[in-house]
C-alpha positions in Angstrom: -113.7 97.6 36.2 -115.4 100.5 34.5 -118.1 99.9 31.9 -119.3 101.9 28.9 -122.5 103.7 29.8 -123.4 103.8 26.0 -123.5 100.0 25.6 -126.6 98.5 24.0 -127.8 101.7 22.2 -130.5 101.4 19.6 -128.0 102.0 16.9 -125.9 99.1 18.0 -128.9 96.8 18.3 -129.9 97.9 14.8 -126.4 97.2 13.5 -126.4 93.7 15.0 -129.7 93.0 13.5 -128.6 94.1 10.0 -125.4 92.1 10.4 -127.5 89.0 11.1 -129.6 89.7 8.0 -126.6 89.9 5.6 -126.4 86.1 5.3 -122.8 85.9 6.6 -122.2 82.5 8.2 -121.7 82.7 11.9 -119.0 80.2 12.9 -118.3 78.7 16.3 -115.1 77.5 17.8 -114.2 74.0 16.6 -112.2 71.3 18.3 -109.6 68.9 17.0 -112.1 66.1 17.6 -114.7 67.6 15.3 -112.1 67.9 12.5 -110.5 64.5 13.2 -112.3 62.7 10.4 -111.6 65.5 7.9 -107.9 65.4 8.9 -107.8 61.6 8.1 -109.7 61.8 4.8 -108.9 65.3 3.5 -105.9 66.8 5.4 -105.3 69.8 3.1 -108.9 71.0 3.6 -108.7 70.4 7.3 -105.5 72.4 7.6 -106.9 75.3 5.5 -110.2 75.3 7.6 -108.2 75.4 10.8 -106.1 78.3 9.5 -109.3 80.3 8.6 -110.8 79.5 12.0 -107.6 80.6 13.7 -107.6 83.9 11.8 -111.3 84.5 12.8 -110.6 83.7 16.4 -107.9 86.4 16.5 -111.0 88.8 16.6 -109.1 91.9 15.5 -112.4 93.9 15.5 -112.1 94.5 11.7 -115.7 93.8 10.6 -114.8 93.7 6.9 -112.0 91.2 7.5 -114.3 89.0 9.7 -116.9 89.1 6.9 -114.3 88.1 4.3 -113.0 85.2 6.5 -116.6 84.1 7.1 -117.2 84.0 3.3 -114.0 81.9 2.7 -115.1 79.5 5.4 -118.6 79.2 3.9 -117.1 78.5 0.5 -114.7 75.9 1.9 -117.3 74.1 3.9 -119.6 74.1 0.9 -116.8 72.4 -1.2 -116.2 69.9 1.6 -119.9 68.9 1.6 -119.7 68.0 -2.0 -117.7 65.0 -0.9 -120.2 62.1 -0.2 -118.3 61.3 3.0 -118.9 64.8 4.5 -122.4 65.9 3.2 -123.4 67.0 6.7 -120.0 68.5 7.7 -120.5 71.3 10.3 -124.1 71.3 9.3 -127.0 72.7 11.4 -128.5 69.9 13.5 -131.8 68.5 12.2 -135.0 68.9 14.1 -134.9 65.3 15.2 -131.3 65.7 16.4 -132.3 68.8 18.4 -135.2 67.0 20.0 -133.0 64.1 20.8 -130.6 66.4 22.6 -133.4 67.1 25.1 -133.7 63.5 26.2 -132.0 64.2 29.6 -134.0 67.4 30.2 -135.6 70.4 28.4 -133.4 72.8 26.5 -134.6 76.4 26.7 -133.2 78.6 23.9 -133.8 82.3 24.9 -134.1 84.2 21.6 -133.4 87.9 21.8 -134.0 90.2 18.8 -134.7 93.9 18.2 -138.4 93.1 17.7 -139.3 90.6 20.5 -138.0 87.9 22.8 -139.2 84.4 23.1 -138.2 81.1 24.7 -138.0 78.1 22.5 -138.6 75.1 24.8 -137.2 72.0 23.3 -138.4 68.6 24.5 -138.5 65.1 22.9 -142.1 66.0 21.9 -141.1 69.0 19.9 -140.4 72.7 20.2 -142.8 75.1 21.8 -142.5 78.9 21.3 -143.2 80.7 24.6 -143.6 84.5 24.1 -141.8 86.7 26.7 -143.7 90.0 26.5 -142.2 91.4 29.7 -138.6 90.8 28.4 -138.8 93.0 25.3 -135.6 94.3 23.7 -135.7 97.8 25.3 -136.3 96.4 28.8 -133.7 93.7 28.3 -131.1 96.3 27.2 -131.9 98.5 30.2 -131.6 95.6 32.6 -128.4 94.3 31.1 -126.8 97.7 31.2 -127.8 98.3 34.8 -126.6 94.8 35.8 -123.2 95.2 34.2 -122.6 98.6 35.8 -123.7 97.2 39.2 -121.5 94.1 39.2 -118.5 95.3 37.4 -118.2 98.5 39.4 -119.3 96.7 42.6 -121.9 99.3 43.3 -123.2 99.8 46.9 -126.6 98.9 45.6 -125.4 95.6 44.1 -127.5 93.4 46.4 -130.6 95.4 45.9 -130.0 95.6 42.1 -129.5 91.8 41.9 -132.6 91.1 44.0 -134.6 93.3 41.5 -133.0 91.6 38.5 -133.8 88.1 39.8 -137.4 89.1 40.5 -137.7 90.4 36.9 -136.1 87.3 35.5 -138.5 85.1 37.4 -141.7 87.0 36.2 -140.4 87.7 32.7 -138.7 84.4 31.9 -138.7 81.7 34.6 -142.4 81.5 35.3 -143.5 81.5 31.6 -140.9 78.8 30.8 -141.9 76.6 33.8 -145.6 77.1 32.9 -144.9 75.7 29.5 -143.2 72.7 31.1 -146.1 72.0 33.5 -145.3 74.3 36.4 -143.8 72.5 39.3 -141.2 70.6 37.3 -138.3 68.8 39.0 -135.1 67.6 37.3 -132.6 69.1 34.9 -132.9 72.0 32.5 -130.5 73.5 30.0 -130.4 77.2 29.3 -129.2 78.3 25.8 -129.3 82.1 26.1 -128.6 84.4 23.1 -128.0 88.1 22.9 -127.9 90.1 26.2 -129.6 87.2 28.0 -126.2 85.4 27.9 -124.9 87.7 30.7 -127.8 87.3 33.1 -128.3 84.6 35.9 -131.4 82.9 34.5 -130.8 79.8 36.7 -131.2 81.9 39.9 -134.4 83.7 39.0 -136.7 84.0 42.0 -139.5 86.2 43.3 -138.6 89.1 45.6 -141.0 87.8 48.3 -138.8 84.7 48.8 -141.3 82.2 47.4 -139.8 79.3 45.4 -137.9 80.2 42.2 -135.8 78.3 39.6 -133.3 77.0 42.2 -136.2 75.3 44.0 -137.6 73.7 40.9 -134.8 72.6 38.5 -131.1 71.8 38.4 -129.9 74.3 35.7 -127.1 74.0 33.3 -126.0 76.2 30.3 -124.8 75.6 26.8 -123.8 78.2 24.2 -125.5 76.1 21.4 -127.4 72.9 21.1 -124.6 71.5 18.9 -122.1 72.3 21.7 -124.3 70.3 24.2 -124.4 67.3 21.8 -120.6 67.5 21.4 -120.0 67.6 25.1 -122.0 64.3 25.4 -120.1 62.6 22.6 -117.8 59.6 23.5 -114.1 60.5 23.8 -110.9 58.7 24.8 -110.8 58.2 28.5 -108.0 59.8 30.5 -106.5 58.6 33.7 -108.1 60.1 36.8 -106.0 63.2 37.4 -106.4 66.8 38.5 -104.5 69.9 37.8 -104.9 72.8 40.3 -103.8 76.3 39.3 -103.6 79.1 41.9 -102.2 82.6 41.4 -103.0 84.8 44.3 -100.0 87.0 44.6 -100.2 89.5 41.7 -99.4 93.1 42.6 -102.5 95.0 43.6 -104.6 92.0 42.8 -104.0 89.7 45.7 -106.4 86.8 46.3 -105.9 85.9 49.9 -108.0 82.7 49.7 -106.4 81.3 46.5 -103.8 79.1 48.2 -106.3 77.9 50.8 -108.8 77.1 48.1 -106.3 75.3 46.0 -105.0 73.3 49.0 -108.6 72.2 49.8 -109.2 71.0 46.3 -105.9 69.2 46.0 -106.3 67.4 49.3 -110.0 66.7 48.9 -110.1 65.3 45.4 -110.3 61.5 44.9 -107.5 61.5 42.3 -103.8 62.4 41.9 -103.3 66.1 41.8 -100.7 68.4 40.2 -100.6 71.8 41.8 -99.2 74.8 39.9 -98.9 77.7 42.3 -97.9 81.3 41.6 -94.6 81.4 39.5 -95.1 77.8 38.4 -98.4 78.6 36.8 -97.1 80.0 33.5 -99.5 79.7 30.5 -97.2 77.1 28.9 -97.1 75.0 32.0 -100.9 75.2 32.5 -101.6 74.3 28.9 -99.3 71.3 29.1 -100.9 70.1 32.3 -104.4 70.5 30.8 -103.5 68.1 27.9 -103.3 65.2 30.3 -105.7 66.1 33.2 -109.2 64.8 33.5 -110.2 67.5 36.0 -108.9 71.1 36.4 -109.5 73.8 39.0 -108.4 77.5 38.7 -108.1 80.0 41.5 -106.9 83.2 40.0 -108.1 86.5 38.4 -109.6 86.8 35.0 -110.0 89.7 32.6 -113.0 90.2 30.4 -113.0 92.2 27.2 -116.7 93.1 26.5 -116.1 94.3 23.0 -113.4 91.7 22.0 -114.2 88.6 24.0 -111.6 86.4 22.4 -109.0 88.7 24.2 -110.5 87.7 27.6 -108.5 85.2 29.7 -107.0 84.1 32.9 -104.2 86.0 34.6 -101.4 83.6 35.5 -97.8 83.8 36.7 -96.5 87.4 36.5 -99.8 88.7 35.2 -99.3 86.9 31.9 -102.7 86.3 30.1 -103.9 82.9 29.0 -106.5 84.1 26.5 -109.5 82.4 25.1 -107.9 82.4 21.7 -104.8 80.6 23.1 -107.0 78.1 25.1 -109.0 77.2 22.0 -105.8 76.7 19.9 -104.5 73.9 22.1 -106.3 70.5 22.0 -107.3 69.7 25.6 -110.2 67.8 26.9 -111.5 66.5 30.2 -114.4 65.7 32.4 -114.7 68.7 34.7 -113.2 72.2 35.0 -113.9 74.8 37.7 -113.0 78.3 36.8 -113.0 80.0 40.3 -112.1 83.4 38.8 -114.1 86.5 38.1 -116.3 86.9 34.9 -115.3 83.6 33.4 -118.9 83.1 32.1 -119.6 86.7 31.2 -120.3 87.2 27.5 -119.3 90.2 25.5 -121.5 92.9 24.2 -120.6 92.6 20.5 -121.6 89.5 18.5 -123.6 88.6 21.6 -125.2 85.7 19.8 -121.8 83.9 19.7 -121.5 83.8 23.5 -117.7 83.7 23.6 -116.7 83.2 27.2 -113.9 81.3 29.0 -116.4 78.6 30.1 -117.8 78.2 26.6 -114.2 78.1 25.2 -113.3 75.2 27.5 -116.6 73.4 26.6 -115.8 73.8 22.9 -112.2 72.6 23.5 -113.6 69.3 24.8 -114.2 69.7 28.5 -117.5 67.9 29.3 -118.5 70.0 32.3 -117.3 73.5 33.2 -118.3 75.7 36.2 -117.8 79.5 35.7 -118.8 82.8 37.2 -120.8 85.7 35.9 -119.1 88.2 38.3 -116.3 88.0 40.9 -116.6 85.3 43.5 -116.1 86.4 47.1 -112.6 85.3 48.2 -113.6 83.9 51.5 -116.9 82.3 50.3 -114.9 80.6 47.5 -113.0 78.5 49.9 -116.1 77.3 51.8 -118.1 76.7 48.6 -115.3 74.8 47.0 -114.8 72.5 49.9 -118.5 71.8 50.0 -118.8 71.2 46.3 -115.9 68.7 46.1 -117.3 66.9 49.2 -120.6 66.4 47.2 -119.0 65.7 43.9 -120.3 62.2 43.3 -120.6 60.2 40.1 -123.5 59.9 37.7 -124.8 56.7 36.1 -122.6 57.4 33.0 -119.5 57.7 35.1 -119.1 61.4 34.7 -118.8 63.7 37.8 -122.2 64.8 39.1 -121.0 68.4 39.0 -124.3 70.0 38.2 -126.0 68.5 41.3 -123.1 69.3 43.6 -123.0 72.9 42.4 -126.8 73.2 42.7 -126.7 72.0 46.3 -123.8 74.3 47.1 -125.6 77.3 45.7 -128.7 76.5 47.6 -126.7 76.1 50.8 -125.2 79.6 50.2 -128.6 81.1 49.6 -130.0 79.6 52.8 -127.2 81.0 54.8 -127.1 84.4 53.1 -130.5 84.9 51.5 -130.1 88.7 51.2 -126.8 88.5 49.4 -127.4 87.2 45.9 -124.0 88.5 44.8 -122.5 85.5 46.7 -124.6 82.7 45.2 -126.3 83.8 42.0 -123.1 84.1 39.9 -122.0 80.4 39.6 -123.2 78.5 36.6 -122.7 75.0 35.2 -121.9 74.5 31.5 -122.1 71.2 29.6 -123.5 67.8 29.8 
């Protein structure tokens, strides 16, 4: 896939900064669960709000239209908050709520702006600002541009480029963050990247000399916002243990030779009843219907990423038909665990980068508690071996949820140990959610 060599120019960064200063409300995808109480108490307002969100999600690229829709949403939310029952509706989490969200591990919000970059390290004790002087806006833009060109065009220098990027991420971000947390920390950590950081493998940052890096110190997860992380932890109706497996490996000129083998391994290795939608069976309508009742889901297929209009990104299903982010978000589905074994499912766009609209984030917003995605294409042969290993290690946490973050972390480290000089094979997989 070709990339635009003019991405991330100073003019675009300036425009984004000016857009953020206009005061327009930035909205994030909402689920039926978030709006459930409003539907019960004020159905007309709920229907109107969903309509406005739906128009905004269409992401036509018309800036004036988006601004107008944003103003209408702001006005409607303001009116809803005058109701004593909804004074905090869609409100920004309080400082105490943000601190409480870090009870299971620190949350590291990576703030990117045209002036400087910082890490906001959130723990139950408070928020510490960690300056990132070696990750300034110009250097970040250069690194992100080079990274996109390298992985999207599958450059011959990809392994060297990734090794250099991981080394820079370690010295510019990873080491300062761990220093603020006491150095040799063990346990979980949530990354909440903004701007161009959202397309970089922060979890895999490591020194070039092979000394310990992030993978050796913490189990990393990601979240697009702190509110999304809180929502993914919220109680929800239990579903019967079930799995839907989707595999499409026979598209013209886009064959995935390992898709069927990967799907078979998942369907046979999971500890729950499985429904397997393969090739022509895997239509968008059939997949969405299956997702409404599945507690786990696994996709082996291609994906398309639109860097400038990320809501048009999606999964390529039967006959090459696209299941877009917008369509995924429009259907009320939820579950415990989803694995998107497809290319670029966690890659954010380059416009409105602070919104971090990706396929993985879309599923998390839709109600899936944990989602595994990819920052760039997953090697076809490696995907089969890694998937087998992950599902073999997919235990259960104390809260009953699948221990997907630990299983993925161990699988990535296994890949790194067997192929240390090929970060393209192991640095692209990331875990989203609780």
